[in-house]
Structure formats: C-alpha cells, structure tokens
N, C-alpha and C positions, 0 to 999 in steps of 0.2 A: 812480120815482126819476129825478131829472134826470141826464142823461148827464155833466154837468159836474163831478160830485163827484170830487175829487182825493184819492187815498190814497197815502201815502208810508210805506214800511217802512224803518226804520233797522236795519241788520244788519251782520254781519261774516262773513267766510269761516270755515268750520269750526264754525259755531254750529248745533247740532241744532235748537234751538227756532226759530231763524230759518228753517230749511228747512221746518219744519212750517207756520209762519205763511205763508210764500210759496206753498206748495202750496195752502193754503186760499184765499188771495187769487186765485191763478190759476184755481182751480175756480169761485169765486164770480164772477169777472170775466167768465166765459163767459156768464153770465146777463145781463150788461149793467148799465148804471146807474152805472158808475164806471170810471175808469182808475187804474192804480196803477203806482208805480215804486219801485225799490229804491235806497237810498243806503248805500254801504259806509262805516261810521263810521271805519274805519281809513284811508280815503283822504284825511282831513283832520284835522290836529292838534286843531282846535277841536271838531270832532264827536267825536273820540276822547275828549277831556276831558269833554265834555258828557254823553256816554252811557256812557263807561267800560265796565263789564260789564253794563249794564242794557239788553241787546238780546235779542230784537227789541222795537222800539217802533213802534207803528202810529199814524199821524196821519190824521185825516179832515178835509179842508179846513183844515189848519193847526192842528187841535186834537188834543191827545194823547188817544187812545181806548183803547189797550191797551199793556201792557208784559209781556214774557215770553211770555204765552199769549193767544190770541184765540179767543173763542167765536164760531162762525159765525152763530148765531142773533142773538146780541147785536150782532155787527158789522152784520148786515142791519137790525136795529132802529135802530142809531145812524145808519146810512147813510140810512134813510128819514126820520129826524127833521130 
C-alpha cells in the first residue's frame, strides 16, 4: 500500500461510534500505509449541516468509504484498491 493514502474521519465529541472508529484507525495506522486525521464536524457550521448526526464518516483519498461503523478488513481492502 502506498504511504500517501489519506484517511479523514469526520466525528464529534461525545460520539461513542466515533471513538470506536478512531481506535481502529489508530491501531491500523501502526501497520503503515496511510495517514489519518480527524475533523470535528461541530467546528464548522457547514460541516455540521453536511454531516448532522451521520458521524462518524470515513473518507479514503476524498471518497466516502464508511458511515457509522467501519469494518477493519473491509477498510484494509479498500485501502489496498
């Protein structure tokens, strides 16, 4: 997997599903192959409107890959494609 893959998780504070997804991303990132960052949807009015209560949302290289839950095997498969 190329190191340049960019993963973004849109989340908010107090969101249990967001915490689960971020823990998975942290664990998987230790293997290498991608960098990830978190964006708090409540930090921007437009993001809050766009995502509302539909968090977490995971994007891989700008493409929506997961919403609410993320399967680790499926994430790695999508990352490799």
